C-alpha positions, 0 to 999 in steps of 0.5 A: 360687273360683267357686261350684260348678256340679255337684250330683251326689253326688261328692267335693269334689276331683272337683267342683273339677276338673269345675268347673275343666274346665267353666270352661276349656271355657266350658261352663255345662251339666254334662250337656253337658260330661260328654257331651263328656268321655265322647265323647273318652274312648270315641272315639264320638259321643253317639248311638252311646254312648247306644245302647251304654249302653241295650243293655248295661245292659238285662240280666237281673240273674238270667241275664245275658241281654238282655231280649226280652219284657215282661209288661204286667200285672206290668210286668216285663221277661223274658229268654229264660231267665226263666220265662214260665209265671207270665205265660202268662195275662198280656199279653206283648209284645216289648220295645223296648230303645231306649224300654223299652216293649212292642210287638206288631208294631212299636214306635210310638215307634221309628216316630215317631222315623223320621217326625219331621223328615219330617212336621210334626204340630203338638201342641195342649194340652188347653186348646186342644182344649177351646176348639176341640172344637166346631169340629173333627173329633176322632178318638179312636184308642184301643182299645175298653176305653179308649174305654168308660172315657170319651171326648170328646163328639162325637168319632169312635172309629177304633181305631189298629189299623183305620187301616191296614187298608183293609178294616176298618169303622173305616178305611171310616168314617174315609174317609167322614169325610175325604170329608165334612170334608176342609177342617176342622181334625182333632185326633187323640187317643190314650191317653197315659201314665197313670202319670206326674204330667204325662201324656205320650205320644201315639204312636198319635195322632201316627202317625194324624195323619201317616198322614192327612196323607201318605196322604190329603193332609189338611193341617190336622191336629194331635195332642193333647199328653199324649193323653186322659189329659191332657185327662181329668185337666183336664176330667173333668166333660165326659167322656162315658160315664164308667165307671158309678161315675164313676171310671176308671183315670185318675181312680184315678191322678191323683185 
């Protein structure tokens, strides 16, 4: 018999049947083959099954109800019957079931999903930004506390919350930059996910680039892949206004 393709912890008989089934269907990827089997069993396509699973599985173990809130300080999801009192002084946000993250007014990852395929925003690496940083306009869309922990020399701080508020000082400053540097290369920087070995996530940066490209017709825009976390973890020696003791939450996690 051919070598086993499966690697999950199941009994030998089941693995034999799965390998036989994969060979019969000429499928080499175990995950894709399992998806096909589940689609046939449930009579629905994979995106719909995934939606069902995410909704049905995200249920409070104590009360059996769906999560509606998340405490960012404790990293705990809460259902309508959970006690909120212990978290009253913490950062409470609504809970996005699809992406399993908190949000205040709208989930940015959901918004990125809606725009992807409609607006093309290239991603650049930290190494590419290091080479280009002196010849481009870098817009840092992080919050005030994130910015104060450290930022890229020569970058402009325009908070994400200001970019869509036409009366805000941040928006007015951004429009002045657009008038002055419309034809230059623009790089948008958001925070990224700190608590991952390989920094990911650039939702605020991606959406900011999409806004400037669609609303203000900036053509040469890009987003920093992995956000500021990725850049800072590689080039912390050039960080400006690094926290006074030479460290920050990114340094504490990534070393």
